[in-house]
Every structure is written in C-alpha cells, then in structure tokens.
C-alpha positions, -999 to +999 in steps of 0.1 A: -606+625+105-621+596+122-599+571+136-606+534+132-619+510+107-643+525+081-658+515+046-627+510+025-603+506+055-594+470+043-587+482+007-565+506+019-546+483+044-541+457+011-525+489-011-503+499+021-489+466+025-485+452-012-463+490-016-445+483+015-455+515+024-456+536+057-488+553+046-514+548+021-549+566+008-576+555-012-603+572-024-633+557-041-656+578-066-687+555-076-704+581-098-745+579-087-730+561-055-711+589-039-674+587-027-654+576+003-620+572+011-595+554+037-559+573+052-535+551+070-504+567+085-483+573+112-497+602+131-467+620+132-470+623+095-507+631+090-499+667+090-482+662+056-515+647+042-531+683+036-494+692+015-499+658-005-536+664-013-532+697-022-504+691-043-526+663-059-556+687-065-535+715-081-518+686-106-555+676-115-565+714-120-536+722-140-542+689-164-577+703-164-564+736-178-576+752-146-559+776-120-542+760-092-558+768-059-546+796-040-556+794-002-572+823+011-552+853+030-566+853+063-553+879+092 
C-alpha cells in the first residue's frame, strides 16, 4: 500500500476528522470508471485492516447469499 497522498486522500481525511476517528478508509466505485480507495491509520494498527476488510467482505457475501471466504490452507 503506497504511503502518501492519493486521489481520495482529502476525502478520507474529511471522513476521519468528521468522525473523530483514529483511522478511516474510503472506497470509491464509479461504474464504467473504475474504483479506488484511501486508508489513513497509524502504522501500529494497520495490520488490523486485513481483518476488518475480510469481515466486511464476508458480511457482503453473506447478505448476497454466498459463502464467506475461506483462506487457502498453506503449509
């Protein structure tokens, strides 16, 4: 994940500050124009992002009637 300002960084800053949050993530989807995201959080909590986004994806799949994602088993 690149560090520094990106296309949606100002929007993410607005969301984080308006919410009074330590961290924020913004996902923007524009049909026909692609998608993008911005994440702002202290480095020490950034590992939590993987679990948060996995949980969000699982909830979306569940609501759509699909099975939650199971990570592959690796040895």
